C-alpha positions in Angstrom: 0.0 -6.2 -14.9 0.7 -4.4 -11.6 0.4 -5.7 -8.1 -2.7 -3.5 -7.5 -4.4 -4.9 -10.6 -3.7 -8.4 -9.5 -5.3 -7.7 -6.1 -8.2 -6.0 -7.7 -8.9 -9.1 -9.8 -9.2 -11.1 -6.5 -11.4 -8.5 -5.0 -13.7 -8.3 -8.0 -14.9 -11.8 -7.1 -17.0 -10.1 -4.4 -19.1 -8.7 -7.2 -20.0 -12.3 -8.2 -21.1 -13.2 -4.7 -17.9 -14.7 -3.2 -16.8 -13.5 0.2 -13.1 -12.4 0.3 -11.4 -12.6 3.6 -7.9 -12.6 5.1 -6.0 -15.9 5.7 -3.2 -14.0 7.3 -0.6 -11.3 6.8 2.7 -11.0 5.0 5.9 -9.6 6.5 5.0 -6.1 5.3 1.5 -6.5 6.6 -0.3 -7.2 3.3 -3.5 -9.3 3.5 -3.2 -12.8 2.2 -6.6 -13.0 0.5 -8.8 -16.1 0.5 -12.3 -17.2 -0.3 -14.5 -20.3 0.3 -17.1 -22.0 -1.9 -19.5 -24.7 -1.1 -20.5 -25.7 2.5 -18.5 -25.2 5.6 -19.6 -28.6 6.9 -18.3 -31.8 5.4 -15.1 -32.5 3.6 -12.9 -29.4 3.0 -10.1 -28.9 0.5 -7.6 -26.1 0.6 -5.9 -24.8 -2.6 -3.2 -22.2 -2.4 -1.1 -20.4 -5.0 1.5 -17.7 -5.4 3.9 -18.9 -2.7 6.8 -18.1 -5.1 6.8 -14.5 -6.2 7.4 -15.1 -9.9 4.6 -17.6 -10.0 1.8 -15.1 -9.7 0.1 -16.6 -12.8 -1.1 -19.3 -10.5 -3.1 -16.6 -8.6 -4.9 -15.8 -11.9 -5.6 -19.5 -12.3 -7.1 -19.7 -8.9 -9.3 -16.7 -9.5 -10.8 -18.4 -12.6 -11.1 -21.7 -10.8 -13.0 -20.2 -7.9 -15.2 -18.2 -10.3 -16.1 -21.2 -12.4 -16.8 -23.5 -9.4 -18.8 -20.9 -7.7 -21.1 -20.7 -10.7 -21.8 -24.4 -10.8 -23.3 -26.9 -8.4 -20.2 -29.2 -8.6 -19.3 -28.8 -4.9 -21.5 -30.9 -2.7 -21.2 -32.2 0.9 -18.2 -30.0 1.6 -16.3 -27.0 0.4 -13.0 -25.5 -1.0 -10.8 -22.8 0.5 -8.8 -20.8 -2.0 -5.7 -18.9 -0.8 -4.9 -16.8 -3.8 -1.5 -15.2 -3.2 0.5 -16.5 -0.3 3.5 -14.3 -1.0 2.1 -10.8 -1.8 5.3 -8.9 -0.9 7.3 -11.0 -3.3 4.7 -10.7 -6.1 4.7 -6.9 -5.7 8.5 -6.9 -6.3 8.1 -9.0 -9.4 5.2 -7.0 -10.9 6.1 -3.5 -9.8 9.9 -3.7 -9.6 12.4 -3.0 -6.9 11.4 0.6 -6.5 8.1 -0.6 -5.0 10.1 -1.4 -1.9 10.0 1.8 0.2 12.8 1.1 2.6 16.2 2.0 1.1 18.1 -0.4 3.3 15.8 -3.3 2.3 15.9 -2.2 -1.4 19.7 -2.3 -1.4 19.8 -5.6 0.4 17.5 -7.1 -2.3 19.6 -5.6 -5.1 22.8 -7.0 -3.6 21.2 -10.5 -3.6 20.1 -10.0 -7.2 23.7 -9.2 -8.3 22.7 -5.5 -8.5 20.3 -6.2 -11.4 17.1 -4.2 -11.6 15.2 -7.1 -13.3 13.3 -9.0 -10.6 11.0 -10.9 -12.9 12.5 -14.3 -11.8 12.4 -13.5 -8.1 11.0 -16.4 -6.0 11.5 -15.3 -2.3 9.6 -13.1 0.1 10.8 -9.7 1.2 13.2 -11.4 3.6 14.9 -13.3 0.8 13.5 -16.5 2.1 12.0 -19.1 -0.3 8.7 -19.7 1.6 8.2 -23.2 0.1 11.4 -24.4 1.8 10.7 -22.8 5.2 8.1 -25.2 6.6 9.0 -27.5 9.4 9.0 -30.7 7.4 12.5 -32.2 7.3 13.6 -28.5 7.0 17.0 -28.0 5.5 17.4 -31.5 4.0 16.5 -30.7 0.4 19.0 -31.2 -2.4 18.6 -27.7 -3.7 18.5 -25.9 -0.3 20.4 -22.6 0.1 21.6 -21.6 3.6 22.0 -17.9 3.2 19.6 -15.2 2.0 18.9 -15.5 -1.8 16.4 -14.7 -4.5 15.5 -18.4 -4.4 15.9 -21.6 -2.4 17.0 -20.0 0.9 15.4 -22.0 3.7 15.4 -19.2 6.3 17.3 -19.1 9.6 14.9 -21.5 11.3 11.8 -23.4 10.3 8.5 -21.5 10.1 10.4 -18.3 10.5 8.4 -16.3 8.0 5.1 -14.6 8.7 3.5 -15.9 5.5 4.4 -19.5 6.4 3.0 -19.0 9.9 -0.2 -17.5 8.4 -0.7 -20.5 6.1 0.0 -23.0 8.8 -2.5 -21.3 11.2 -5.1 -21.1 8.5 -4.7 -24.7 7.6 -5.0 -25.8 11.3 -8.1 -23.6 11.6 -9.8 -24.9 8.5 -8.8 -28.6 8.9 -8.7 -29.6 5.2 -8.8 -33.3 4.3 -6.6 -32.6 1.2 -4.5 -29.7 -0.1 -3.3 -28.6 -3.5 -0.5 -26.1 -4.2 -0.3 -24.5 -7.6 3.2 -23.7 -8.9 4.7 -23.1 -12.3 6.2 -24.6 -14.4 6.4 -28.3 -15.5 2.9 -29.7 -16.3 3.3 -32.4 -13.6 1.7 -33.4 -10.3 4.0 -34.2 -7.3 2.7 -36.3 -4.5 4.1 -38.1 -1.4 6.9 -37.4 1.1 9.8 -39.4 2.4 8.3 -39.8 5.9 5.1 -41.5 4.8 4.2 -45.1 5.4 3.5 -47.5 2.5 -0.2 -47.3 3.2 -0.2 -43.5 3.1 1.8 -43.5 -0.1 -0.6 -46.0 -1.7 -3.6 -43.8 -0.6 -2.0 -40.6 -2.0 -1.1 -42.4 -5.2 -4.6 -43.6 -5.8 -6.1 -40.1 -5.3 -3.2 -38.7 -7.4 -4.1 -41.0 -10.3 -7.5 -39.4 -10.5 -6.0 -36.0 -10.5 -3.6 -37.0 -13.2 -6.3 -38.5 -15.3 -8.4 -35.2 -15.0 -5.5 -32.9 -15.8 -3.4 -35.0 -18.2 -0.4 -34.3 -16.0 1.9 -37.2 -15.1 2.1 -38.1 -11.4 5.6 -38.0 -9.8 6.7 -39.0 -6.3 8.6 -36.3 -4.5 12.3 -36.9 -4.0 15.1 -34.8 -2.5 12.7 -31.9 -1.8 11.8 -30.9 1.8 10.4 -27.9 3.7 7.4 -27.3 1.4 3.8 -26.7 2.3 2.8 -30.0 0.7 5.5 -31.7 2.8 4.3 -30.1 6.0 0.7 -31.1 5.4 1.7 -34.7 4.7 4.1 -35.0 7.7 2.3 -33.0 10.3 -1.4 -33.6 9.4 -1.0 -36.9 7.6 -3.4 -35.8 4.8 -2.9 -36.2 1.1 -1.3 -33.1 -0.4 -0.2 -32.3 -4.0 1.8 -29.8 -5.9 0.5 -29.0 -9.4 3.2 -27.5 -11.7 1.2 -25.7 -14.4 2.5 -24.2 -17.7 5.5 -25.2 -19.8 7.2 -21.8 -19.9 7.3 -18.5 -18.0 4.3 -16.3 -18.8 4.1 -12.6 -18.5 0.7 -11.0 -18.2 
């Protein structure tokens, strides 16, 4: 699969009656594509995927989820926003290779970070070598696996919310005011909930909702520990809403 083919799969949803719009822009100016199903009034949920470059399979999952829910009457008294591919620049590198980067200086910079290897199939970061899911201003830089210099994964950025994709997702979330968010990642077949700054009452609330999600998916529910700076963490800390990370799949998949 190429990056263009992935984007076209999102755009094809328009042929089924879904409106595709932009939730923001990437560093290189690519559109971060989104859709909405259900009603704009009432309770809203926001689901996002593809924040790690190599996890573009979650974008394919969201496409099917949006399609299936759009063709049912399951959504009532509210709606769901889908942000299909939060890291389009990174996904293009994974799918089309390093030669998809037009700027020679940037290309060499990325190759150096990848130990001069041409294989970028396991690349997680954005074009700036920042791991977007460690860049949010939620106890930024305090995670156990954080990296403090540019890297293909786990680099937190030079300051919180530094990346255009992170700013776009934050602004879109503030605009849409969801009551709950879900982030799709791969892999693990687990659901992560909670954050270290929460009160006991908030943890109990999120656990109760998480149990229902766990029962539906069959994924075990795990409290987040030693991980900060993620989108889920930001939603919990800044907006005080329930937020979950779904790790789907048991091994890396290539489409």
